N, C-alpha and C positions, 0 to 999 in steps of 0.2 A: 802076163801083166797082173799085178795086184792093184785093186782099187779099194780105197778106204774112204767112205763118206762119213763125215763127222761134223757136228757143230763146232764152232770156235771154242776152244777151252776144254773140249771133251776127249782129250788124250789121243787125237789122231797122230800127232807127231811122235808120241811115245810108242804107239803101235808100229809106226814105220821103223823106228829105231829097233824095236824088239824083233820084228820080222827079219831085218838085216842082220842083227847081232846073233840071234838064236836059231837061224836056219842055215843050211849049207849052200843054198842056191843063189842068194842075193848078195850083192856087193855090200861089204861091211863099211861102216863109217866110224870115225873117231869122234866121240862125244862124251860129255859128262852131264850129270844131273845138275841143272842150274840151282843157285841158292833159293829161287822162288818155287822150286819143285818141277819146273818145266823141263822139256828136252829140247829147248830152243838153242842148242849149242852145235847144231850141224845144219847144213843147207839141205832142205827137203828137195826131192827130185822134181816134183810137179805139183805144187801146192797152189790151187787156184781158188778164186773167189767170185768168178763170173761165168755165166754160160758161154759167152764168147771165147773166154780163155780155154774152157774145157773142150770146145769144138776142135781145138788144135790137137787133141789126143790122137786123132786119126792119122796125123802126119808125124807122129813121134814114135820112137822105139824106146818104150819106157819099162822100167822094172816096177816102179810104184807110183801111183797117182793118188793124191790125198786132197781132193776138193772139199770145201766147206759148204755146209748148208745151214740156214738159208744164206745165200751169197749176197753180193752187193747189187743184185738186180731188182731188189724190192719185191721179190717173190716170197711166198710163204715157204716153210720147211718142206711141206709136201710138194708144192709146185716146183721147187728147185730140184728135188730128187727125181721127179717125173721128167723134167727137162734133161737132167744128166743121164737118165736111163736111155733116152732116145739117142744119145751120142755113143752108146756102147753096143757091142754085138750081143745078140740075144743070149748066148751061152757064156758071157763074161761073168766070172765070179766076182762078187762085190761084198765087202763087209760094211754094214751100216751100224754106227754107234748112235743109239737113240736114248730118249728119256721115257721112262714108263710112268712118270708122275710129274705134276707141276712142281712139286717140291724139288725133285731131282733136277729139273730145268732151272729153277731158281738157284739152287746150289751151284750149278755150272756157271752162272753169271758171277758168282763170287770167285770161282776159279779164274774166270776171264779177267776180273778186276785186278787180281794180284799178278797174273802172268802176262796178260796182254792189255794193259790199261789204255793204250792208245785206241783200242776198239771202241771204248766208251767215249773218250774225250775228243778224239780227232775224227771219229766217224759218227757215232750215234748222237753225240751232243754238238756236232759241228755247227749247226745253224740254230740250235735251240735257244741260244741267248737272246736272239732277236724277238722271240715270242714273249720274253719277259721285259725287256727294255731295249728300245731301238738305239739307245746310246751305248749299249755294251758292245765291245769290240770282239769278244770271244767268250767261251764258257767260263774262262778264268775270272771274268768280271761278275759272274753270278754269285749271289749270296748262298750260303749253305742250304737254307730252306728251299730256295728256288731250284738248286741243283738236285737236291733230294727228291723233290716232287716230280721234276722232269724225268729222273731216272725211274721213279716208281711207276710212271705211266708206261715206260718201256718194259718193266718187269711184268706189268699186266698182260703183255702179249705172249708170255711163255706158254700159254695153253696150246698155241699152234703146234708145238712139238708132239702133242698127243695124237696128231693125225698121222704120224709116220708109221708106226707099227701096224695099225689096222689096215694100211694100204701096202703091206709088204709085197715085194717082188718075188716071183718064183725063183727058188734056188739061191737067193741071197742069204747071207748069214747076218743075223741081227743080235747085237749084244748091247747091254746098258753100261753106263759108266759105273754102276754099282758092281757089275761083273768084274771090272778091272780093279776097283778099289777094294773089294772084299773077297775076290777069288782070282788074284792076278795070274799066278803061274798056270793054273788050269785053263784060264781063259786064253792066254797067249798060246799055249800048246794046242788048244782047239782051233785057233785061228790059223796057226801054221799047218795043221792037218787039213783044214778046209781049203786052203790054197794049194794043196798037194805039194807042200814043201816038206823037207825032212829036218829033224832037230839036230843042231850042231852040239854034240855031247861034250865038246871041249869048252863050251861057254857056260858060265855059272848063272843060270837064271834065278836061282834062289837068292844069291847075294844081291843081284840087281833089284829083285822084288822087294826085299827088306829095305834097301837103301831108298828106293823110289817112294815106297809107301810112307816111310818116315817123313819124307819131305812134303807130303800132302796133309799131314796131321794138323798143321796150324789153320788151314782153311776148313777142314772138317770140324775142328773144335769151334771155330767162329760160327759156322752154320748151326752147330748143335746149340750154341748160345741163343740163336734166333728162335729155335724150336722151344727152348726153355722159357724164353720171354713170352712167346705166344701162349704156351701152356699156363704160365703164371697168370696171364690175363683171364684165361678161362676158369681157372681154379680160384682166383682171388687171393692166392698166396703171394705176398710181396717179396720180390727178390731184387737184387741190385747187380749191376754189371759195369765193366769198364767201358770206356768210349769205344763205339763200334765204327767200322769203316762206313763211308757214305753209302756204299751199295747195300750193306746189311741194313742200314736205316731205311733205305728205299724199299727193300724187300718187306720189312715190317709194315711200312706205310701202305704198300700194295696189298698185303694180306688183310690189313684192316679194311681197306676199301672193298676188297672182294667179299668181305663178311658184312658189308653194308654199313661200315663205320668210317667216319672221316676224322682225321686229326685237325685240330686247330693249328695249322702249321705256318700260317702267315707270321713271318719274322721269327720263327722257331729255329734259330741258328744253332742253339745248343740242344741236341737231342736228349731226351730224358735218360737217366741212368738207373731208375728204379721203376718197378711196376706201378707204384702209387703215382709217381710223376707222369708216367705215360698214360695211365687211366684218366688223370685230370685233363690232359689235352683232348682226349676223346669226348669226355663229358662236356667240356667247354664248347666244343664244336656243336654237339647235339643240342645244347641249350640255347644256341643263337637263333 
């Protein structure tokens, strides 16, 4: 059995597809790369989000299990992995996809936003609207500045992912999302070898790699825009940008907070589109 532990949005489904498509031993599936860049076009064999669900693994005859961490049990990333490990035999091979930096974890939230938006709005934001206004019926009633700030506090929690690698399990294979994004073919071949599978030479991994990576570019470009905005604040060089997604705005607000700066975000429903405008919101807050 192949076990892949990955955060939501961190390409666990893509890895399952590749192990099936590019090895000889596993059942192949019919799937295409979705317009959003995901591989959510086939039914995963055993994709779980709670410890209780994963306990069922002992009673199933599986080829691939792809549980997510942290799950829906309100555990941290490390706690979830520790619980999942207790459900497995000691010699079970496991692939863990992890983040080696907070920036990498933040970028993954942008991948989640575009590929599995329900994770934010139906799960993370499910009851948040009541913290802002008891008259709100759902997150859809929240003003943009309220939604952005609520999401920014969620982004603040991304440092929990940095606990995963230092507590690595013996004989488990650990890769980052960067390994897949910037060294796709070699990483997939390493995973196939780790699980003692053999490469199906009749399948074109190079063609898939080029097509899949091209579909990730729009998200990578938007995250690079965040990096440029933060750099412009530090350098004092004024730049402008087009309207960002609400999650990118939340990442910027979180980064400012982590740096000890707060935005004057009350009623700020239109996020700034220049460094100068953004700097003015920070100064306005500090001067109060």
